[in-house]
C-alpha positions in Angstrom: -46.7 4.8 -43.9 -43.0 4.2 -44.6 -40.9 2.1 -42.4 -37.3 3.4 -42.5 -34.3 1.1 -42.0 -31.0 2.8 -41.9 -27.6 1.0 -42.1 -24.3 2.9 -41.8 -21.0 1.3 -42.9 -18.0 3.6 -43.0 -15.5 2.0 -45.3 -11.8 2.4 -45.0 -11.4 4.7 -48.0 -14.7 5.8 -49.4 -16.5 6.5 -46.1 -19.8 5.5 -47.8 -23.0 5.7 -45.9 -25.6 3.2 -47.1 -29.2 4.1 -46.5 -32.0 1.9 -47.4 -35.6 3.1 -47.4 -38.4 0.6 -48.0 -42.1 0.9 -48.1 -44.5 -1.7 -46.8 -45.3 -2.9 -50.3 -42.5 -1.6 -52.6 -39.0 -0.2 -52.5 -38.6 3.6 -52.6 -35.5 5.7 -53.3 -35.2 9.1 -51.7 -32.6 11.8 -50.9 -30.7 12.0 -47.6 -32.8 14.9 -46.4 -36.0 13.0 -47.1 -34.7 10.0 -45.2 -33.9 12.3 -42.2 -37.4 13.9 -42.4 -39.0 10.5 -42.5 -36.9 9.4 -39.5 -38.0 12.4 -37.5 -41.7 12.2 -38.3 -42.4 8.5 -38.7 -43.9 6.7 -35.7 -42.4 3.5 -36.8 -38.8 4.5 -36.9 -36.7 1.6 -35.9 -33.4 3.4 -35.6 -32.5 7.1 -35.6 -30.4 8.1 -38.6 -27.6 10.6 -38.5 -28.2 13.7 -40.5 -25.7 13.9 -43.4 -23.1 11.7 -41.6 -20.8 11.1 -44.6 -17.8 12.1 -46.6 -19.6 10.8 -49.7 -23.3 9.7 -49.7 -24.5 6.8 -51.9 -28.1 5.8 -51.8 -28.7 2.1 -52.0 -31.9 0.5 -53.0 -33.0 -2.2 -55.4 -31.6 0.1 -58.3 -28.3 -0.8 -59.9 -25.1 0.9 -59.0 -25.1 3.0 -62.2 -28.4 4.6 -61.2 -27.0 5.5 -57.9 -24.1 7.4 -59.5 -26.6 9.2 -61.6 -28.5 10.2 -58.5 -25.4 11.5 -56.9 -24.4 13.5 -60.0 -27.6 15.5 -59.8 -26.1 17.2 -56.7 -22.6 17.4 -58.1 -20.9 20.3 -59.8 -18.2 18.0 -61.1 -17.6 14.5 -62.2 -17.9 12.7 -58.9 -17.7 9.3 -60.4 -14.2 9.9 -61.8 -13.0 12.2 -59.1 -11.3 11.7 -55.8 -14.0 10.4 -53.5 -12.1 11.2 -50.4 -12.1 14.9 -51.2 -15.9 15.1 -51.8 -18.7 15.5 -49.3 -22.3 16.6 -49.3 -22.9 19.8 -47.4 -26.0 20.7 -45.4 -27.6 22.3 -48.5 -27.3 19.1 -50.5 -24.4 20.3 -52.7 -21.2 18.5 -53.4 -18.1 20.2 -52.1 -14.4 19.4 -51.7 -12.1 19.7 -48.8 -8.4 19.2 -48.1 -8.1 15.8 -46.4 -4.6 16.5 -45.3 -5.8 19.4 -43.1 -8.8 17.6 -41.7 -7.3 14.2 -41.1 -5.9 13.3 -37.7 -4.4 10.1 -39.0 -1.0 11.6 -39.4 -0.5 11.2 -35.6 -2.6 8.0 -35.4 -5.6 7.5 -33.3 -6.3 10.0 -30.5 -6.7 7.1 -28.0 -4.4 7.5 -25.1 -2.8 10.7 -26.2 -4.0 12.6 -23.2 -6.2 15.7 -22.7 -5.0 19.0 -21.5 -7.7 20.6 -19.5 -8.2 24.3 -20.3 -6.9 24.0 -23.8 -9.1 22.9 -26.7 -7.5 19.5 -27.1 -4.1 17.7 -27.2 -1.2 20.1 -26.9 -3.4 23.2 -26.9 -4.9 22.5 -30.3 -8.6 22.9 -30.7 -10.3 19.9 -32.2 -10.7 19.9 -36.0 -14.0 18.2 -36.7 -14.4 16.0 -39.6 -17.6 16.3 -41.7 -18.9 13.2 -39.9 -18.0 14.7 -36.5 -19.7 18.0 -37.4 -22.9 16.1 -38.2 -22.7 14.1 -34.9 -22.2 17.4 -33.0 -25.2 19.0 -34.7 -27.4 16.0 -33.9 -26.5 15.6 -30.2 -26.7 19.3 -29.6 -30.2 19.3 -31.0 -31.5 16.0 -29.7 -32.6 16.1 -26.1 -33.7 12.4 -25.9 -30.8 10.3 -24.6 -32.4 7.1 -26.0 -32.5 8.6 -29.5 -28.8 9.6 -29.3 -27.9 6.1 -28.2 -30.0 4.6 -30.9 -28.2 6.7 -33.5 -24.8 5.8 -32.2 -25.7 2.1 -32.1 -26.0 2.3 -35.9 -22.4 3.3 -36.4 -19.6 0.8 -36.9 -17.0 0.9 -34.1 -14.0 2.1 -36.1 -10.9 4.2 -35.0 -12.3 7.1 -37.0 -15.6 6.9 -35.1 -13.7 6.9 -31.8 -11.7 10.0 -32.8 -14.9 11.7 -34.0 -16.8 11.0 -30.7 -13.9 12.4 -28.6 -13.6 15.4 -30.9 -17.3 16.0 -30.5 -17.2 15.6 -26.7 -14.3 18.1 -26.4 -16.1 20.6 -28.6 -19.2 20.2 -26.5 -17.1 20.9 -23.4 -15.8 24.1 -25.0 -19.5 25.1 -25.6 -20.3 24.1 -22.0 -22.9 21.6 -23.1 -22.6 19.1 -20.3 -25.7 16.9 -21.0 -24.7 15.9 -24.5 -21.2 15.1 -23.2 -22.8 12.7 -20.7 -25.0 11.1 -23.4 -22.1 10.5 -25.7 -19.5 9.3 -23.1 -22.0 7.1 -21.2 -22.9 5.5 -24.5 -19.1 4.8 -25.0 -18.8 3.5 -21.5 -21.9 1.3 -21.2 -23.3 0.5 -24.6 -20.5 0.5 -27.2 -17.8 -2.1 -27.9 -15.1 0.6 -27.4 -12.8 0.3 -24.4 -12.9 3.8 -22.8 -9.6 5.5 -22.0 -8.8 8.1 -19.4 -9.9 10.9 -21.7 -13.5 9.6 -21.8 -13.6 9.2 -18.1 -12.2 12.7 -17.5 -14.8 14.2 -19.8 -17.6 12.5 -17.8 -16.1 13.5 -14.4 -15.8 17.1 -15.6 -19.4 17.1 -16.9 -20.9 15.7 -13.7 -18.7 18.1 -11.7 -20.0 21.1 -13.6 -23.5 20.0 -12.9 -22.7 19.7 -9.1 -23.3 16.0 -9.2 -20.2 15.0 -7.2 -21.5 11.5 -6.4 -21.8 10.6 -10.1 -18.3 12.1 -10.7 -17.0 10.0 -7.9 -18.7 6.9 -9.3 -17.1 7.5 -12.7 -13.7 7.8 -11.0 -14.2 4.4 -9.2 -15.2 2.8 -12.5 -12.0 4.2 -14.0 -10.0 2.4 -11.3 -11.9 -0.8 -11.7 -11.3 -0.8 -15.4 -7.5 -0.7 -14.7 -7.3 2.7 -16.5 -4.5 4.9 -15.1 -5.8 8.3 -13.8 -3.9 11.4 -14.7 -3.4 14.7 -12.9 -6.4 16.0 -14.8 -8.5 13.2 -13.4 -7.8 14.2 -9.8 -8.0 17.9 -10.5 -11.5 17.4 -12.0 -12.6 15.3 -9.1 -11.2 17.8 -6.6 -13.1 20.5 -8.4 -16.3 18.6 -8.2 -15.9 18.2 -4.4 -14.8 21.8 -3.9 -17.8 23.1 -5.8 -20.0 21.2 -3.4 -18.0 22.3 -0.4 -16.9 18.8 0.4 -13.5 19.6 1.9 -12.7 16.1 3.3 -13.4 14.5 0.0 -11.2 17.0 -1.8 -8.4 16.2 0.6 -9.0 12.5 -0.1 -8.6 13.2 -3.8 -5.3 14.8 -3.1 -4.2 11.9 -1.1 -5.1 9.6 -3.9 -3.0 11.8 -6.2 0.0 11.3 -4.0 -0.4 7.6 -4.0 -0.3 7.6 -7.8 2.8 9.8 -7.9 1.1 13.0 -9.0 2.6 16.1 -7.5 0.2 18.6 -5.9 2.4 21.4 -7.4 1.0 20.5 -10.9 -2.5 20.6 -9.5 -2.1 24.2 -8.3 -1.7 25.3 -11.9 -4.5 23.0 -13.1 -7.0 24.3 -10.6 -6.2 27.9 -11.4 -7.4 27.1 -15.0 -10.3 25.0 -14.0 -12.4 26.9 -11.5 -12.7 30.0 -9.5 -11.3 28.9 -6.1 -13.3 29.5 -3.0 -12.1 29.2 0.6 -12.7 25.4 0.5 -10.6 25.1 -2.6 -7.8 27.1 -1.1 -7.9 25.1 2.2 -7.9 21.8 0.3 -4.8 23.0 -1.6 -3.1 24.1 1.6 -3.9 20.7 3.2 -2.5 18.9 0.1 0.8 20.8 0.4 0.8 20.3 4.1 0.7 16.6 3.8 3.8 16.7 1.6 5.5 19.1 4.1 5.6 21.8 1.5 5.2 24.7 3.9 6.4 27.4 1.5 3.8 26.3 -1.2 1.1 26.1 1.5 2.0 29.7 2.6 1.8 30.9 -1.0 -1.7 29.5 -1.4 -2.6 31.0 2.0 -1.5 34.4 0.8 -3.3 34.0 -2.5 -6.4 33.2 -0.6 -6.2 36.5 1.4 -5.4 38.5 -1.8 -8.5 37.0 -3.4 -10.5 38.5 -0.6 -11.2 35.4 1.5 -10.7 35.8 5.2 -9.0 32.7 6.6 -11.1 30.6 9.0 -9.9 28.1 11.6 -9.7 25.3 9.0 -7.3 27.4 6.8 -5.1 28.3 9.8 -5.1 24.7 10.9 -4.0 23.6 7.4 -1.1 26.0 7.5 -0.1 24.9 10.9 -0.1 21.3 9.7 2.2 22.3 6.8 4.8 23.7 9.2 4.4 20.6 11.5 5.0 18.2 8.6 8.0 20.2 7.4 9.6 19.9 10.9 9.2 23.5 11.9 7.2 23.3 15.2 7.8 26.9 16.1 6.4 27.9 12.7 3.2 26.1 13.7 3.3 27.9 17.0 3.6 31.3 15.2 0.5 30.5 13.1 -1.3 29.5 16.2 -0.5 32.9 17.8 -1.4 34.7 14.6 -4.8 33.0 14.5 -5.6 34.2 18.0 -4.3 37.7 17.2 -6.6 37.9 14.2 -9.6 37.0 16.3 -10.0 33.4 15.1 -10.7 31.1 18.0 -8.5 27.9 17.9 -10.4 24.6 18.1 -9.4 21.3 19.5 -7.9 20.3 16.2 -5.6 23.4 16.4 -4.2 22.2 19.7 -3.8 18.7 18.5 -1.8 20.0 15.5 0.5 21.9 17.9 0.9 18.8 20.1 1.9 16.8 17.0 4.3 19.5 15.8 6.3 19.4 19.0 6.1 15.7 19.2 7.5 15.2 15.7 10.4 17.4 16.6 11.1 15.4 19.7 10.0 18.3 22.0 7.8 16.0 24.2 7.7 18.4 27.1 6.4 21.2 24.9 3.9 18.8 23.5 2.6 17.9 27.0 2.4 21.6 27.9 0.0 22.1 24.9 -1.9 19.0 26.0 -2.4 20.5 29.4 -3.5 23.8 27.8 -6.3 21.9 26.1 -7.7 20.9 29.5 -7.2 24.4 30.9 -9.3 25.8 28.0 -12.2 23.5 29.1 -11.8 21.1 26.2 -11.7 17.4 26.8 -8.7 15.8 25.1 -9.8 13.3 22.5 -8.4 9.9 21.6 -6.3 11.7 19.0 -4.9 14.1 21.6 -3.7 11.2 23.7 -2.4 9.4 20.7 -0.3 12.4 19.6 1.2 12.8 23.1 1.8 9.0 23.2 3.6 9.2 19.9 5.8 12.1 21.2 7.0 10.1 24.2 7.4 6.8 22.4 9.8 8.5 20.0 12.0 9.5 23.0 11.8 5.9 24.4 10.1 7.1 27.6 8.0 4.0 28.1 6.9 4.9 31.7 5.3 8.1 30.4 3.7 6.1 27.5 2.1 3.7 30.1 1.0 6.7 32.2 -0.8 8.1 29.1 -2.5 4.8 28.4 -3.7 4.7 32.1 -4.9 8.3 31.8 -6.9 7.3 28.7 -8.7 4.5 30.7 -9.5 6.9 33.5 -10.9 9.4 31.1 -13.3 6.7 29.8 -11.5 6.4 26.5 -10.9 2.9 25.1 -7.6 2.7 23.3 -8.2 1.9 19.6 -6.0 -0.1 17.1 -3.8 3.0 16.4 -3.1 3.5 20.1 -2.2 -0.1 20.7 -0.1 -0.2 17.5 1.8 2.8 18.9 2.5 0.8 22.1 3.6 -2.2 20.1 6.0 0.0 18.2 7.3 1.7 21.4 7.9 -1.6 23.2 9.6 -3.0 20.2 11.9 -0.1 19.7 13.0 -0.3 23.3 13.5 -4.1 23.1 10.6 -5.0 25.5 9.4 -7.9 23.4 7.5 -9.6 26.1 5.4 -6.6 26.7 5.0 -6.2 23.0 3.6 -9.8 22.8 1.3 -9.0 25.7 -0.2 -6.1 23.8 -0.6 -8.3 20.7 -2.5 -11.0 22.8 -4.7 -8.2 24.2 -5.5 -7.1 20.7 -6.1 -10.6 19.3 -8.3 -11.8 22.2 -10.2 -8.5 22.7 -12.7 -6.6 20.6 -9.9 -4.7 18.8 -9.6 -4.7 15.0 -6.2 -6.1 14.2 -5.2 -4.9 10.7 -2.2 -5.5 8.5 -0.4 -2.5 9.9 -0.3 -4.3 13.3 1.6 -7.2 11.7 3.8 -4.9 9.7 5.1 -3.3 12.9 5.8 -6.7 14.4 7.5 -8.1 11.3 9.6 -5.0 11.0 10.7 -5.0 14.6 11.5 -8.7 14.8 13.3 -8.5 11.4 15.5 -5.6 12.6 16.2 -7.4 15.8 17.3 -10.6 13.9 14.5 -12.8 15.2 13.8 -14.3 11.8 11.9 -17.4 13.0 9.3 -15.3 14.9 9.1 -12.9 12.0 8.3 -15.8 9.6 5.8 -17.3 12.1 3.9 -14.0 12.2 4.1 -13.6 8.4 2.6 -17.0 7.7 -0.1 -16.4 10.3 -1.5 -13.4 8.3 -3.8 -15.4 6.0 -5.3 -17.1 9.1 -6.3 -13.6 10.3 -8.1 -13.0 7.0 -5.6 -10.4 6.1 -3.4 -9.9 3.1 0.3 -8.9 3.1 0.9 -5.6 1.5 4.0 -4.1 0.0 5.2 -2.9 3.4 4.9 -6.5 4.8 6.9 -8.0 2.0 9.5 -5.3 2.0 10.0 -5.6 5.8 10.5 -9.3 5.4 13.0 -8.9 2.5 14.8 -6.2 4.6 15.4 -8.6 7.4 17.4 -11.0 5.2 18.9 -8.1 3.4 20.6 -6.9 6.6 22.2 -10.4 6.8 23.3 -10.2 3.1 21.2 -13.3 2.3 20.9 -12.3 -1.3 19.3 -15.5 -2.7 16.7 -15.6 0.1 15.8 -12.0 -0.7 15.2 -12.9 -4.4 13.1 -15.9 -3.4 10.8 -13.7 -1.2 10.7 -11.1 -4.0 9.5 -13.8 -6.4 6.8 -14.8 -3.9 5.8 -11.2 -3.6 5.3 -10.9 -7.4 3.5 -14.2 -7.6 1.1 -12.9 -4.8 0.3 -10.0 -7.2 1.9 -7.4 -4.8 3.6 -4.7 -6.8 7.0 -3.7 -5.4 7.8 0.0 -4.7 10.9 2.1 -4.3 11.4 0.8 -0.8 11.5 -2.8 -2.1 14.1 -1.9 -4.7 16.3 -0.3 -2.0 16.3 -3.3 0.3 17.0 -5.6 -2.6 20.0 -3.5 -3.6 21.3 -3.3 0.0 21.4 -7.2 -0.1 23.9 -7.2 -3.0 27.5 -8.0 -2.3 29.0 -7.5 -5.7 28.5 -5.7 -9.0 27.0 -8.8 -10.7 24.2 -8.9 -8.1 23.6 -5.2 -8.4 23.3 -5.6 -12.2 20.9 -8.5 -11.7 18.6 -6.6 -9.3 18.7 -3.5 -11.5 17.6 -5.6 -14.5 14.8 -7.3 -12.5 13.5 -3.9 -11.3 13.6 -2.4 -14.8 11.7 -5.5 -16.1 9.1 -5.2 -13.5 8.5 -1.5 -14.2 8.3 -2.2 -17.9 5.7 -4.9 -17.4 3.7 -2.6 -15.2 3.6 0.1 -17.8 2.3 -2.4 -20.3 -0.3 -3.8 -17.8 -1.7 -0.3 -16.9 -1.4 1.2 -20.4 1.0 3.9 -19.3 
């Protein structure tokens, strides 16, 4: 029985594939096809070979190099030894053929790493992948081989070159065009877990797409989390694919969370509308998720467009869709628009739920119409629904914006009578309300209640306090609260640092602002647009403005390098 040992080494120019076949007692020289047959049938195969993975094949054994050229000339119609090795390859029938390297090579634009991937088109910039001969053989093998271990064993034999990376991504994209999800998973997971390559966003996107197509949303989510942990920057495609995976499984809340994550990373939901239209056939969950996404941005016109598209597609809006559209008008500052949708929902025979009433309370509260908000709150009770913690919170927020603290205290008392224990959000609202009206003693009393009770005091609590004391000019108390944050096992975020800088910015203490900014960067907290604004507001002359502008530009440049943007 023959024991087959196969070694691949793709050289920079000749792309030679070295295959050594040895018997137990003596060396044996064979053709490529014979080696592949041996690998497929032998029980003692140590590594799976790749069928015909070469631009030019040279069989190596104990024979001298001249005998190898003789062996190759048997299959050649021309003088291979004296010809251009780059333009010669061995086809599937064992015949030597030539190809135009300029057409097949992707080297003109460099490696494909980091160039992006346009979902819905074949590849970059709408061009379908042009597979090299090596990539064609990889594609053929992974489409035929169902054993993941054998695929991995084969890929393990290949040297990790830029050409191999391009070939693997080309193959994966071609597999996606053929809707072959399992081979995509095999190849991309090998890249992710077993190779020496550092995966980029394209590799992660392919995996998320493959798992999403197989309705394995948990695995798609896991890949997304790994993408973030690897400090790889997600693209609009990443979120659209993740959203699609959730929508296919009917997980509306998770789809909304994906949109929220997009907004945090500066990706507009407007781009996603187009992407989703190319990616999947929307169902009512998909439409509702999109409406919610636009609603959170206050894009009521876009939300209404999607709502109409949903109806035109034959989907009858349910209470969740109506609620999403109401939310859009609420966030956009059109409370009466929310009220009209509420009336339309009832007219169409769709029964409003508690969330519908809460959205209406919030819509009036945001617009400063606290009396209308309370009227809706009372309507909830008349409908036989018990107002929830959120219902009270929204009404509390409405009155706190108007500075009506007696009404806020009345709502808190009503919550206790209803058996509802105020949570961190409710108490944070009271902190903010007392602070805005200058009632600092009562604000401190609420803080003591939170710290000494069973409440979870989070960083948002201290952000409110630092912001209020900073605006009021009580810098010593602000600094005391800031330096107590680590003792609470909390970490200052960008809002904390920006509020602190803002306090000194109002007093035009430029140097102090720069000192805090330096502390912020040293603490690995990345500044945002708000930070830049408060720094600029601290400037008193053109020289300081130029200095801050230079610092901000430098920070952004470093961030792009750090995150491979």
